[in-house]
TIRO-2110 file (N, C-alpha, C; in Angstrom, 1 decimal):
// TIRO-2110
-24.4, -50.2, -23.2, N, 1, A
-25.0, -50.9, -22.1, CA, 1, A
-24.0, -51.3, -21.0, C, 1, A
-22.8, -51.7, -21.5, N, 2, A
-21.8, -52.1, -20.5, CA, 2, A
-21.4, -50.9, -19.6, C, 2, A
-21.3, -49.7, -20.3, N, 3, A
-21.0, -48.5, -19.5, CA, 3, A
-22.0, -48.1, -18.5, C, 3, A
-23.3, -48.3, -18.9, N, 4, A
-24.4, -48.1, -18.0, CA, 4, A
-24.4, -49.0, -16.8, C, 4, A
-24.0, -50.2, -17.0, N, 5, A
-23.9, -51.2, -15.9, CA, 5, A
-22.8, -50.8, -14.9, C, 5, A
-21.7, -50.3, -15.5, N, 6, A
-20.5, -49.8, -14.6, CA, 6, A
-20.9, -48.6, -13.8, C, 6, A
-21.7, -47.7, -14.5, N, 7, A
-22.1, -46.5, -13.7, CA, 7, A
-23.1, -46.8, -12.6, C, 7, A
-24.0, -47.9, -12.9, N, 8, A
-24.9, -48.3, -11.8, CA, 8, A
-24.2, -48.9, -10.6, C, 8, A
-23.1, -49.7, -11.0, N, 9, A
-22.4, -50.3, -9.9, CA, 9, A
-21.7, -49.3, -9.0, C, 9, A
-21.1, -48.3, -9.7, N, 10, A
-20.4, -47.2, -9.0, CA, 10, A
-21.4, -46.5, -8.1, C, 10, A
-22.6, -46.2, -8.6, N, 11, A
-23.6, -45.5, -7.8, CA, 11, A
-24.0, -46.3, -6.6, C, 11, A
-24.2, -47.7, -6.8, N, 12, A
-24.6, -48.5, -5.7, CA, 12, A
-23.5, -48.5, -4.6, C, 12, A
-22.2, -48.5, -5.0, N, 13, A
-21.2, -48.5, -4.1, CA, 13, A
-21.2, -47.2, -3.3, C, 13, A
-21.5, -46.1, -3.9, N, 14, A
-21.6, -44.8, -3.2, CA, 14, A
-22.8, -44.8, -2.2, C, 14, A
-23.9, -45.4, -2.6, N, 15, A
-25.0, -45.5, -1.7, CA, 15, A
-24.7, -46.3, -0.5, C, 15, A
-23.9, -47.4, -0.7, N, 16, A
-23.6, -48.2, 0.4, CA, 16, A
-22.7, -47.4, 1.4, C, 16, A
-21.8, -46.6, 0.9, N, 17, A
-20.9, -45.8, 1.8, CA, 17, A
-21.7, -44.7, 2.5, C, 17, A
-22.8, -44.3, 1.9, N, 18, A
-23.6, -43.2, 2.5, CA, 18, A
-24.5, -43.8, 3.6, C, 18, A
-24.7, -45.1, 3.6, N, 19, A
-25.7, -45.7, 4.5, CA, 19, A
-25.0, -46.7, 5.4, C, 19, A
-23.8, -46.4, 5.9, N, 20, A
-23.0, -47.3, 6.8, CA, 20, A
-23.8, -47.5, 8.1, C, 20, A
-23.8, -48.7, 8.6, N, 21, A
-24.4, -48.9, 9.9, CA, 21, A
-23.5, -48.5, 11.0, C, 21, A
-24.0, -47.8, 12.0, N, 22, A
-23.2, -47.4, 13.2, CA, 22, A
-22.8, -48.6, 14.0, C, 22, A
-21.5, -48.9, 14.2, N, 23, A
-21.1, -50.1, 14.9, CA, 23, A
-20.0, -49.7, 15.9, C, 23, A
-20.1, -50.3, 17.1, N, 24, A
-18.9, -50.2, 18.0, CA, 24, A
-17.9, -51.3, 17.6, C, 24, A
-16.7, -50.9, 17.5, N, 25, A
-15.7, -51.9, 17.0, CA, 25, A
-14.5, -51.9, 17.9, C, 25, A
-13.9, -53.1, 18.1, N, 26, A
-12.6, -53.3, 18.7, CA, 26, A
-12.0, -54.5, 18.2, C, 26, A
-10.7, -54.6, 18.2, N, 27, A
-10.0, -55.8, 17.7, CA, 27, A
-9.4, -56.4, 19.0, C, 27, A
-9.6, -57.7, 19.1, N, 28, A
-9.1, -58.5, 20.3, CA, 28, A
-8.0, -59.4, 19.7, C, 28, A
-6.8, -59.2, 20.2, N, 29, A
-5.7, -60.0, 19.7, CA, 29, A
-5.6, -61.4, 20.4, C, 29, A
-5.5, -62.4, 19.6, N, 30, A
-5.4, -63.8, 20.2, CA, 30, A
-4.1, -64.4, 19.6, C, 30, A
-3.5, -65.3, 20.5, N, 31, A
-2.3, -66.0, 20.1, CA, 31, A
-1.2, -65.1, 19.6, C, 31, A
-0.8, -64.1, 20.4, N, 32, A
0.2, -63.2, 20.0, CA, 32, A
1.6, -63.8, 20.0, C, 32, A
2.5, -63.2, 19.3, N, 33, A
4.0, -63.5, 19.4, CA, 33, A
4.6, -62.5, 20.4, C, 33, A
5.1, -63.0, 21.5, N, 34, A
5.6, -62.2, 22.5, CA, 34, A
7.1, -61.9, 22.4, C, 34, A
7.4, -60.6, 22.4, N, 35, A
8.8, -60.1, 22.4, CA, 35, A
9.0, -59.5, 23.7, C, 35, A
9.9, -60.0, 24.5, N, 36, A
10.1, -59.5, 25.9, CA, 36, A
11.3, -58.5, 25.8, C, 36, A
11.1, -57.3, 26.3, N, 37, A
12.1, -56.2, 26.2, CA, 37, A
12.6, -55.7, 27.6, C, 37, A
13.9, -55.6, 27.7, N, 38, A
14.5, -55.2, 29.0, CA, 38, A
15.5, -54.1, 28.7, C, 38, A
15.6, -53.3, 29.7, N, 39, A
16.7, -52.2, 29.6, CA, 39, A
17.5, -52.2, 30.9, C, 39, A
18.8, -52.3, 30.7, N, 40, A
19.7, -52.4, 31.8, CA, 40, A
20.0, -51.0, 32.3, C, 40, A
19.5, -50.7, 33.5, N, 41, A
19.7, -49.4, 34.1, CA, 41, A
21.1, -49.1, 34.4, C, 41, A
21.6, -47.9, 34.2, N, 42, A
23.0, -47.6, 34.5, CA, 42, A
24.0, -48.4, 33.7, C, 42, A
23.6, -48.8, 32.4, N, 43, A
24.4, -49.6, 31.6, CA, 43, A
25.8, -48.9, 31.3, C, 43, A
25.8, -47.6, 31.3, N, 44, A
27.1, -46.9, 31.0, CA, 44, A
28.2, -47.3, 32.0, C, 44, A
27.7, -47.6, 33.2, N, 45, A
28.7, -47.9, 34.3, CA, 45, A
29.5, -49.2, 34.0, C, 45, A
28.9, -50.1, 33.2, N, 46, A
29.5, -51.4, 32.9, CA, 46, A
29.9, -51.6, 31.5, C, 46, A
29.5, -50.7, 30.6, N, 47, A
29.6, -50.9, 29.2, CA, 47, A
31.1, -51.1, 28.8, C, 47, A
32.0, -50.3, 29.2, N, 48, A
33.4, -50.4, 28.7, CA, 48, A
34.0, -51.7, 29.1, C, 48, A
33.7, -52.2, 30.3, N, 49, A
34.2, -53.4, 30.8, CA, 49, A
33.7, -54.6, 30.0, C, 49, A
32.4, -54.6, 29.6, N, 50, A
31.8, -55.7, 28.8, CA, 50, A
32.3, -55.7, 27.4, C, 50, A
32.4, -54.5, 26.8, N, 51, A
32.9, -54.4, 25.4, CA, 51, A
34.4, -54.8, 25.4, C, 51, A
35.2, -54.4, 26.3, N, 52, A
36.6, -54.9, 26.4, CA, 52, A
36.7, -56.4, 26.5, C, 52, A
35.8, -57.0, 27.3, N, 53, A
35.7, -58.4, 27.5, CA, 53, A
35.5, -59.1, 26.2, C, 53, A
34.6, -58.6, 25.3, N, 54, A
34.3, -59.2, 24.0, CA, 54, A
35.5, -59.1, 23.1, C, 54, A
36.2, -58.0, 23.1, N, 55, A
37.4, -57.8, 22.3, CA, 55, A
38.5, -58.8, 22.7, C, 55, A
38.6, -59.0, 24.0, N, 56, A
39.6, -60.0, 24.5, CA, 56, A
39.3, -61.4, 24.1, C, 56, A
38.0, -61.7, 24.0, N, 57, A
37.6, -63.1, 23.6, CA, 57, A
37.9, -63.2, 22.1, C, 57, A
37.7, -62.1, 21.3, N, 58, A
38.1, -62.2, 19.9, CA, 58, A
39.6, -62.4, 19.7, C, 58, A
40.4, -61.7, 20.5, N, 59, A
41.8, -61.9, 20.4, CA, 59, A
42.2, -63.3, 20.7, C, 59, A
41.5, -64.0, 21.6, N, 60, A
41.8, -65.4, 21.9, CA, 60, A
41.4, -66.4, 20.8, C, 60, A
40.4, -66.0, 20.1, N, 61, A
39.9, -66.9, 19.0, CA, 61, A
39.5, -66.0, 17.8, C, 61, A
40.5, -65.4, 17.1, N, 62, A
40.2, -64.5, 16.0, CA, 62, A
39.4, -65.1, 14.9, C, 62, A
39.5, -66.4, 14.7, N, 63, A
38.7, -67.0, 13.6, CA, 63, A
37.2, -67.1, 13.9, C, 63, A
36.9, -67.5, 15.1, N, 64, A
35.5, -67.6, 15.5, CA, 64, A
34.8, -68.7, 14.7, C, 64, A
33.5, -68.4, 14.3, N, 65, A
32.8, -69.3, 13.5, CA, 65, A
31.8, -68.6, 12.6, C, 65, A
31.4, -69.3, 11.6, N, 66, A
30.4, -68.7, 10.6, CA, 66, A
29.1, -69.5, 10.6, C, 66, A
28.1, -68.8, 11.0, N, 67, A
26.7, -69.4, 10.9, CA, 67, A
25.9, -68.5, 10.0, C, 67, A
25.1, -67.6, 10.7, N, 68, A
24.3, -66.6, 9.9, CA, 68, A
25.1, -65.4, 9.6, C, 68, A
26.2, -65.2, 10.3, N, 69, A
27.0, -64.0, 10.1, CA, 69, A
27.7, -63.9, 8.8, C, 69, A
27.7, -62.7, 8.2, N, 70, A
28.4, -62.5, 6.9, CA, 70, A
29.3, -61.3, 7.1, C, 70, A
30.6, -61.5, 7.1, N, 71, A
31.6, -60.4, 7.2, CA, 71, A
31.9, -60.1, 8.7, C, 71, A
31.2, -60.5, 9.6, N, 72, A
31.5, -60.2, 11.0, CA, 72, A
32.1, -61.3, 11.7, C, 72, A
32.4, -61.1, 13.0, N, 73, A
33.0, -62.2, 13.8, CA, 73, A
32.0, -62.7, 14.8, C, 73, A
31.9, -64.0, 15.0, N, 74, A
31.0, -64.6, 16.0, CA, 74, A
31.8, -65.6, 16.8, C, 74, A
31.7, -65.5, 18.1, N, 75, A
32.4, -66.4, 19.0, CA, 75, A
31.8, -67.8, 19.0, C, 75, A
32.5, -68.7, 19.5, N, 76, A
31.9, -70.0, 19.9, CA, 76, A
31.1, -69.8, 21.2, C, 76, A
30.2, -70.8, 21.5, N, 77, A
29.5, -70.6, 22.8, CA, 77, A
30.4, -70.5, 23.9, C, 77, A
30.2, -69.6, 24.8, N, 78, A
31.1, -69.4, 25.9, CA, 78, A
30.6, -70.0, 27.2, C, 78, A
31.5, -70.2, 28.2, N, 79, A
31.3, -71.0, 29.4, CA, 79, A
30.4, -70.3, 30.4, C, 79, A
30.0, -71.2, 31.4, N, 80, A
29.0, -70.7, 32.4, CA, 80, A
29.6, -69.7, 33.3, C, 80, A
30.9, -69.7, 33.6, N, 81, A
31.5, -68.8, 34.5, CA, 81, A
31.8, -67.4, 33.9, C, 81, A
31.4, -67.2, 32.6, N, 82, A
31.6, -65.9, 32.0, CA, 82, A
30.7, -64.9, 32.7, C, 82, A
31.2, -63.7, 32.8, N, 83, A
30.4, -62.6, 33.5, CA, 83, A
29.1, -62.3, 32.8, C, 83, A
29.1, -62.3, 31.5, N, 84, A
27.9, -61.9, 30.7, CA, 84, A
26.9, -63.1, 30.8, C, 84, A
27.5, -64.3, 30.7, N, 85, A
26.6, -65.5, 30.8, CA, 85, A
25.8, -65.4, 32.1, C, 85, A
26.5, -65.1, 33.2, N, 86, A
25.9, -65.1, 34.5, CA, 86, A
24.8, -64.0, 34.6, C, 86, A
25.1, -62.8, 33.9, N, 87, A
24.1, -61.7, 33.9, CA, 87, A
22.8, -62.2, 33.2, C, 87, A
22.9, -62.8, 32.0, N, 88, A
21.8, -63.2, 31.2, CA, 88, A
21.0, -64.3, 32.0, C, 88, A
21.7, -65.2, 32.6, N, 89, A
21.1, -66.2, 33.4, CA, 89, A
20.3, -65.6, 34.5, C, 89, A
20.8, -64.7, 35.2, N, 90, A
20.1, -64.0, 36.3, CA, 90, A
18.9, -63.3, 35.9, C, 90, A
19.0, -62.6, 34.7, N, 91, A
17.8, -61.9, 34.2, CA, 91, A
16.7, -62.8, 33.9, C, 91, A
17.0, -63.9, 33.2, N, 92, A
15.9, -64.9, 32.9, CA, 92, A
15.3, -65.6, 34.1, C, 92, A
16.2, -65.9, 35.1, N, 93, A
15.7, -66.5, 36.3, CA, 93, A
14.7, -65.6, 37.1, C, 93, A
14.9, -64.3, 36.9, N, 94, A
14.0, -63.4, 37.7, CA, 94, A
12.8, -62.8, 36.9, C, 94, A
12.6, -63.4, 35.7, N, 95, A
11.4, -62.9, 35.0, CA, 95, A
10.1, -63.2, 35.7, C, 95, A
9.4, -62.2, 36.1, N, 96, A
8.1, -62.4, 36.9, CA, 96, A
7.0, -63.1, 36.1, C, 96, A
7.1, -63.2, 34.8, N, 97, A
6.0, -63.8, 34.0, CA, 97, A
6.1, -65.3, 33.9, C, 97, A
7.3, -65.9, 34.4, N, 98, A
7.5, -67.3, 34.2, CA, 98, A
7.0, -68.1, 35.5, C, 98, A
6.6, -69.3, 35.3, N, 99, A
6.2, -70.1, 36.5, CA, 99, A
7.5, -70.4, 37.3, C, 99, A
7.3, -70.5, 38.6, N, 100, A
8.4, -70.8, 39.5, CA, 100, A
8.9, -72.2, 39.2, C, 100, A
10.2, -72.5, 39.4, N, 101, A
10.7, -73.8, 39.4, CA, 101, A
11.1, -74.3, 38.0, C, 101, A
11.0, -73.4, 37.0, N, 102, A
11.4, -73.8, 35.7, CA, 102, A
13.0, -73.9, 35.6, C, 102, A
13.5, -75.0, 35.1, N, 103, A
14.9, -75.1, 34.9, CA, 103, A
15.2, -75.0, 33.4, C, 103, A
16.4, -74.5, 33.1, N, 104, A
16.7, -74.3, 31.7, CA, 104, A
18.2, -74.4, 31.4, C, 104, A
18.6, -74.6, 30.2, N, 105, A
20.0, -74.5, 29.8, CA, 105, A
20.2, -73.3, 28.9, C, 105, A
21.4, -72.7, 29.0, N, 106, A
21.7, -71.4, 28.3, CA, 106, A
22.9, -71.6, 27.5, C, 106, A
22.9, -71.1, 26.2, N, 107, A
24.0, -71.0, 25.3, CA, 107, A
24.2, -69.6, 24.9, C, 107, A
25.4, -69.0, 25.0, N, 108, A
25.6, -67.6, 24.6, CA, 108, A
26.8, -67.5, 23.7, C, 108, A
26.8, -66.5, 22.9, N, 109, A
27.9, -66.2, 22.0, CA, 109, A
28.0, -64.7, 21.7, C, 109, A
29.2, -64.2, 21.4, N, 110, A
29.4, -62.8, 21.1, CA, 110, A
29.3, -62.6, 19.6, C, 110, A
28.9, -61.4, 19.2, N, 111, A
28.9, -60.9, 17.8, CA, 111, A
29.6, -59.6, 17.6, C, 111, A
30.5, -59.5, 16.7, N, 112, A
31.0, -58.1, 16.3, CA, 112, A
30.8, -58.0, 14.8, C, 112, A
29.9, -57.1, 14.5, N, 113, A
29.6, -56.7, 13.1, CA, 113, A
30.3, -55.4, 12.7, C, 113, A
31.4, -55.5, 12.0, N, 114, A
32.0, -54.3, 11.5, CA, 114, A
31.2, -53.7, 10.3, C, 114, A
31.7, -52.6, 9.8, N, 115, A
31.0, -52.0, 8.7, CA, 115, A
30.8, -53.0, 7.5, C, 115, A
29.6, -53.0, 7.0, N, 116, A
29.2, -53.9, 5.9, CA, 116, A
28.7, -55.3, 6.4, C, 116, A
29.0, -55.6, 7.6, N, 117, A
28.6, -57.0, 8.1, CA, 117, A
27.1, -57.1, 8.4, C, 117, A
26.6, -58.3, 8.3, N, 118, A
25.1, -58.5, 8.5, CA, 118, A
24.9, -60.0, 8.9, C, 118, A
23.7, -60.3, 9.3, N, 119, A
23.3, -61.7, 9.5, CA, 119, A
22.1, -62.0, 8.7, C, 119, A
22.2, -63.2, 8.0, N, 120, A
21.1, -63.6, 7.1, CA, 120, A
19.9, -64.1, 7.9, C, 120, A
18.8, -64.2, 7.3, N, 121, A
17.5, -64.6, 7.9, CA, 121, A
17.7, -66.0, 8.5, C, 121, A
17.3, -66.3, 9.7, N, 122, A
17.4, -67.6, 10.3, CA, 122, A
16.5, -67.7, 11.5, C, 122, A
16.4, -68.9, 12.0, N, 123, A
15.8, -69.3, 13.3, CA, 123, A
16.8, -70.0, 14.2, C, 123, A
16.4, -70.4, 15.4, N, 124, A
17.2, -71.0, 16.3, CA, 124, A
16.6, -72.4, 16.7, C, 124, A
16.7, -73.4, 15.9, N, 125, A
16.1, -74.7, 16.2, CA, 125, A
16.7, -75.3, 17.5, C, 125, A
15.9, -76.2, 18.1, N, 126, A
16.2, -76.9, 19.3, CA, 126, A
16.2, -76.1, 20.5, C, 126, A
15.8, -74.8, 20.4, N, 127, A
15.7, -73.9, 21.6, CA, 127, A
14.2, -73.4, 21.7, C, 127, A
13.9, -72.9, 22.9, N, 128, A
12.5, -72.4, 23.1, CA, 128, A
12.5, -70.8, 23.0, C, 128, A
13.5, -70.2, 23.7, N, 129, A
13.6, -68.8, 23.6, CA, 129, A
15.0, -68.4, 23.1, C, 129, A
15.1, -67.3, 22.4, N, 130, A
16.4, -66.8, 22.0, CA, 130, A
16.4, -65.3, 22.3, C, 130, A
17.6, -64.7, 22.2, N, 131, A
17.6, -63.3, 22.6, CA, 131, A
18.9, -62.6, 22.1, C, 131, A
18.9, -61.3, 22.3, N, 132, A
20.1, -60.5, 22.0, CA, 132, A
20.2, -59.4, 23.0, C, 132, A
21.4, -59.1, 23.4, N, 133, A
21.8, -58.0, 24.3, CA, 133, A
22.8, -57.1, 23.7, C, 133, A
22.4, -55.9, 23.4, N, 134, A
23.3, -55.0, 22.7, CA, 134, A
24.3, -54.3, 23.6, C, 134, A
25.6, -54.4, 23.3, N, 135, A
26.6, -53.8, 24.2, CA, 135, A
27.2, -52.5, 23.6, C, 135, A
27.3, -52.5, 22.2, N, 136, A
27.9, -51.3, 21.6, CA, 136, A
27.2, -51.1, 20.3, C, 136, A
26.6, -49.9, 20.1, N, 137, A
25.8, -49.6, 18.9, CA, 137, A
26.0, -48.2, 18.5, C, 137, A
25.6, -47.9, 17.3, N, 138, A
25.7, -46.5, 16.8, CA, 138, A
24.6, -46.4, 15.7, C, 138, A
24.3, -45.2, 15.3, N, 139, A
23.3, -45.0, 14.3, CA, 139, A
23.6, -45.8, 13.0, C, 139, A
22.6, -46.4, 12.5, N, 140, A
22.7, -47.2, 11.2, CA, 140, A
23.6, -48.3, 11.3, C, 140, A
23.7, -48.9, 12.5, N, 141, A
24.6, -50.1, 12.6, CA, 141, A
24.0, -51.4, 12.3, C, 141, A
22.7, -51.4, 12.0, N, 142, A
22.0, -52.7, 11.6, CA, 142, A
20.8, -53.0, 12.5, C, 142, A
19.6, -52.8, 12.1, N, 143, A
18.4, -53.2, 12.8, CA, 143, A
18.2, -54.7, 12.8, C, 143, A
17.6, -55.2, 13.9, N, 144, A
17.2, -56.6, 13.8, CA, 144, A
15.7, -56.6, 13.3, C, 144, A
15.5, -57.4, 12.3, N, 145, A
14.2, -57.5, 11.6, CA, 145, A
13.5, -58.8, 11.8, C, 145, A
12.3, -58.8, 12.3, N, 146, A
11.5, -60.1, 12.5, CA, 146, A
10.5, -60.2, 11.4, C, 146, A
10.3, -61.4, 11.0, N, 147, A
9.3, -61.7, 9.9, CA, 147, A
8.1, -62.4, 10.6, C, 147, A
6.9, -62.0, 10.2, N, 148, A
5.7, -62.6, 10.8, CA, 148, A
5.6, -64.1, 10.5, C, 148, A
5.3, -64.9, 11.5, N, 149, A
5.1, -66.4, 11.2, CA, 149, A
3.9, -66.6, 10.3, C, 149, A
3.1, -65.6, 10.1, N, 150, A
1.8, -65.7, 9.3, CA, 150, A
1.9, -65.2, 7.9, C, 150, A
3.1, -64.8, 7.5, N, 151, A
3.3, -64.2, 6.2, CA, 151, A
2.8, -65.0, 5.0, C, 151, A
2.9, -66.3, 5.1, N, 152, A
2.4, -67.1, 4.0, CA, 152, A
0.9, -67.4, 4.2, C, 152, A
0.5, -67.8, 5.3, N, 153, A
-0.9, -68.2, 5.5, CA, 153, A
-1.9, -67.0, 5.5, C, 153, A
-1.4, -65.9, 5.9, N, 154, A
-2.3, -64.7, 6.1, CA, 154, A
-1.8, -63.5, 5.2, C, 154, A
-1.1, -63.7, 4.2, N, 155, A
-0.6, -62.6, 3.4, CA, 155, A
-1.6, -61.7, 2.9, C, 155, A
-2.7, -62.1, 2.3, N, 156, A
-3.7, -61.3, 1.8, CA, 156, A
-4.4, -60.5, 2.9, C, 156, A
-4.7, -61.2, 4.0, N, 157, A
-5.3, -60.6, 5.1, CA, 157, A
-4.5, -59.4, 5.6, C, 157, A
-3.2, -59.7, 5.8, N, 158, A
-2.3, -58.6, 6.4, CA, 158, A
-2.3, -57.4, 5.4, C, 158, A
-2.2, -57.7, 4.1, N, 159, A
-2.1, -56.6, 3.2, CA, 159, A
-3.4, -55.8, 3.1, C, 159, A
-4.5, -56.3, 3.5, N, 160, A
-5.8, -55.6, 3.5, CA, 160, A
-6.0, -54.6, 4.5, C, 160, A
-5.2, -54.6, 5.6, N, 161, A
-5.3, -53.7, 6.7, CA, 161, A
-4.7, -52.4, 6.4, C, 161, A
-5.2, -51.3, 7.1, N, 162, A
-4.7, -50.0, 6.9, CA, 162, A
-3.3, -50.0, 7.7, C, 162, A
-2.5, -49.0, 7.4, N, 163, A
-1.2, -48.8, 8.1, CA, 163, A
-1.4, -48.6, 9.6, C, 163, A
-2.5, -47.8, 9.9, N, 164, A
-2.7, -47.5, 11.3, CA, 164, A
-3.1, -48.8, 12.1, C, 164, A
-3.9, -49.6, 11.5, N, 165, A
-4.3, -50.9, 12.1, CA, 165, A
-3.1, -51.7, 12.3, C, 165, A
-2.2, -51.8, 11.3, N, 166, A
-1.0, -52.6, 11.4, CA, 166, A
-0.1, -52.1, 12.5, C, 166, A
0.0, -50.8, 12.6, N, 167, A
0.9, -50.2, 13.6, CA, 167, A
0.3, -50.4, 15.0, C, 167, A
-1.0, -50.3, 15.1, N, 168, A
-1.7, -50.4, 16.5, CA, 168, A
-1.7, -51.8, 17.0, C, 168, A
-1.7, -52.8, 16.1, N, 169, A
-1.9, -54.2, 16.5, CA, 169, A
-0.7, -55.0, 16.3, C, 169, A
0.3, -54.6, 15.5, N, 170, A
1.4, -55.4, 15.2, CA, 170, A
1.1, -56.5, 14.2, C, 170, A
-0.1, -56.4, 13.6, N, 171, A
-0.5, -57.3, 12.5, CA, 171, A
0.1, -56.9, 11.2, C, 171, A
1.4, -57.3, 11.0, N, 172, A
2.1, -56.8, 9.9, CA, 172, A
3.0, -57.9, 9.4, C, 172, A
3.6, -57.7, 8.2, N, 173, A
4.4, -58.8, 7.6, CA, 173, A
5.8, -58.8, 8.3, C, 173, A
6.3, -57.7, 8.9, N, 174, A
7.6, -57.7, 9.5, CA, 174, A
7.7, -56.5, 10.5, C, 174, A
8.7, -56.6, 11.3, N, 175, A
8.8, -55.5, 12.4, CA, 175, A
10.3, -55.5, 12.7, C, 175, A
10.8, -54.2, 12.9, N, 176, A
12.2, -54.1, 13.3, CA, 176, A
12.4, -53.4, 14.6, C, 176, A
13.6, -53.6, 15.2, N, 177, A
14.0, -52.9, 16.4, CA, 177, A
15.3, -52.3, 16.1, C, 177, A
15.5, -51.0, 16.5, N, 178, A
16.8, -50.4, 16.5, CA, 178, A
17.6, -50.9, 17.6, C, 178, A
18.9, -51.3, 17.4, N, 179, A
19.7, -51.7, 18.5, CA, 179, A
20.1, -50.6, 19.4, C, 179, A
19.9, -50.7, 20.7, N, 180, A
20.2, -49.7, 21.7, CA, 180, A
21.1, -50.3, 22.8, C, 180, A
22.1, -49.6, 23.1, N, 181, A
23.0, -50.1, 24.1, CA, 181, A
22.3, -50.4, 25.4, C, 181, A
22.5, -51.5, 26.0, N, 182, A
21.9, -51.9, 27.3, CA, 182, A
20.5, -52.4, 27.2, C, 182, A
20.0, -52.6, 26.0, N, 183, A
18.7, -53.2, 25.8, CA, 183, A
18.8, -54.6, 25.4, C, 183, A
17.8, -55.4, 25.8, N, 184, A
17.8, -56.9, 25.6, CA, 184, A
16.4, -57.3, 25.1, C, 184, A
16.4, -58.1, 24.1, N, 185, A
15.2, -58.7, 23.6, CA, 185, A
15.2, -60.2, 23.8, C, 185, A
14.1, -60.8, 24.2, N, 186, A
13.9, -62.3, 24.3, CA, 186, A
12.7, -62.6, 23.5, C, 186, A
12.8, -63.6, 22.6, N, 187, A
11.7, -63.9, 21.6, CA, 187, A
11.7, -65.4, 21.4, C, 187, A
10.6, -65.9, 20.8, N, 188, A
10.5, -67.3, 20.5, CA, 188, A
11.6, -67.7, 19.5, C, 188, A
12.2, -68.8, 19.7, N, 189, A
13.4, -69.2, 18.9, CA, 189, A
12.9, -69.5, 17.4, C, 189, A
11.6, -69.8, 17.3, N, 190, A
11.1, -70.2, 15.9, CA, 190, A
10.8, -68.9, 15.1, C, 190, A
11.0, -67.7, 15.6, N, 191, A
10.6, -66.5, 14.9, CA, 191, A
11.8, -66.1, 14.0, C, 191, A
11.5, -66.1, 12.7, N, 192, A
12.5, -65.7, 11.7, CA, 192, A
13.0, -64.3, 11.9, C, 192, A
14.3, -64.1, 11.8, N, 193, A
14.9, -62.7, 12.0, CA, 193, A
16.2, -62.6, 11.2, C, 193, A
16.6, -61.4, 11.0, N, 194, A
17.9, -61.1, 10.4, CA, 194, A
18.4, -59.8, 10.9, C, 194, A
19.7, -59.5, 10.7, N, 195, A
20.3, -58.3, 11.1, CA, 195, A
20.8, -57.6, 9.8, C, 195, A
20.3, -56.3, 9.7, N, 196, A
20.7, -55.6, 8.5, CA, 196, A
22.1, -55.1, 8.5, C, 196, A
22.7, -54.8, 7.3, N, 197, A
24.1, -54.4, 7.3, CA, 197, A
24.4, -53.2, 8.2, C, 197, A
25.6, -53.3, 8.7, N, 198, A
26.1, -52.2, 9.5, CA, 198, A
26.6, -51.1, 8.6, C, 198, A
25.9, -50.0, 8.5, N, 199, A
26.3, -48.9, 7.6, CA, 199, A
27.1, -47.8, 8.3, C, 199, A
27.5, -48.1, 9.6, N, 200, A
28.3, -47.1, 10.3, CA, 200, A
29.7, -47.4, 10.2, C, 200, A
30.6, -46.6, 10.8, N, 201, A
32.0, -46.8, 10.8, CA, 201, A
32.5, -47.5, 12.1, C, 201, A
31.5, -47.8, 13.0, N, 202, A
31.8, -48.4, 14.3, CA, 202, A
31.4, -49.8, 14.4, C, 202, A
32.0, -50.6, 15.2, N, 203, A
31.6, -52.0, 15.4, CA, 203, A
30.3, -52.0, 16.1, C, 203, A
29.5, -53.0, 15.7, N, 204, A
28.2, -53.3, 16.4, CA, 204, A
28.4, -54.6, 17.2, C, 204, A
28.4, -54.5, 18.5, N, 205, A
28.7, -55.6, 19.4, CA, 205, A
27.5, -56.0, 20.2, C, 205, A
27.2, -57.3, 20.2, N, 206, A
26.1, -57.8, 20.9, CA, 206, A
26.4, -59.2, 21.5, C, 206, A
25.5, -59.7, 22.4, N, 207, A
25.5, -61.0, 22.9, CA, 207, A
24.2, -61.7, 22.5, C, 207, A
24.3, -62.8, 21.8, N, 208, A
23.1, -63.6, 21.5, CA, 208, A
23.1, -64.8, 22.3, C, 208, A
21.9, -65.4, 22.5, N, 209, A
21.7, -66.5, 23.4, CA, 209, A
20.5, -67.4, 23.0, C, 209, A
20.6, -68.6, 23.4, N, 210, A
19.5, -69.6, 23.3, CA, 210, A
19.1, -70.2, 24.6, C, 210, A
17.9, -70.3, 24.9, N, 211, A
17.4, -70.9, 26.1, CA, 211, A
16.5, -72.1, 25.8, C, 211, A
16.9, -73.2, 26.4, N, 212, A
16.1, -74.5, 26.3, CA, 212, A
15.5, -74.8, 27.6, C, 212, A
14.2, -74.9, 27.6, N, 213, A
13.4, -75.2, 28.9, CA, 213, A
13.6, -76.7, 29.1, C, 213, A
13.8, -77.0, 30.4, N, 214, A
14.1, -78.4, 30.8, CA, 214, A
13.0, -79.0, 31.7, C, 214, A
12.4, -78.2, 32.5, N, 215, A
11.4, -78.7, 33.5, CA, 215, A
10.1, -79.0, 32.8, C, 215, A
9.3, -79.9, 33.4, N, 216, A
8.0, -80.1, 33.0, CA, 216, A
7.1, -79.0, 33.4, C, 216, A
6.3, -78.5, 32.5, N, 217, A
5.5, -77.3, 32.8, CA, 217, A
4.1, -77.7, 33.2, C, 217, A
END
């Protein structure tokens, strides 16, 4: 009797699949997490100068500091008249998507991840935007990996979607970016992220930064 019931349920499921209703479908994304991506044109013309600048800063303060970095070197926040500080400040000021008249404070620091170095999962509290600007990279030097802020509350929902839907919509448990020289990401400071181990024989050099909005919006 139990076997007959199972066979009937299987038959009913097949009948349902054979009589699907024709529907027009689309997914509308609400409340997205925005990752802003920039590419520095002609970066090769300034790369060597910027990389050398980072190494000079490391020579001045070889100890650096330890926060999320494991095995690598991280500088202390550097000053406003630094050439890279000014570049990041200018890029953010000229973002066409922001309301005019927004004022902000900016904190920047350098990262050198040698072979085997990585950064543990973390967020950037007390900031609104955070970002990374890659100056020197190589293959397998360590992707930056973001974790969905909905991983706990929507875990089952996320797992129910097909891989194609996840790829098309970004509705996934995590997402990574390959570090590319001259590329910059700006993202919400509350978004959890980590840097995978550098498996190459070359240093992975980047500038990270925090932006705190000051003006009333």
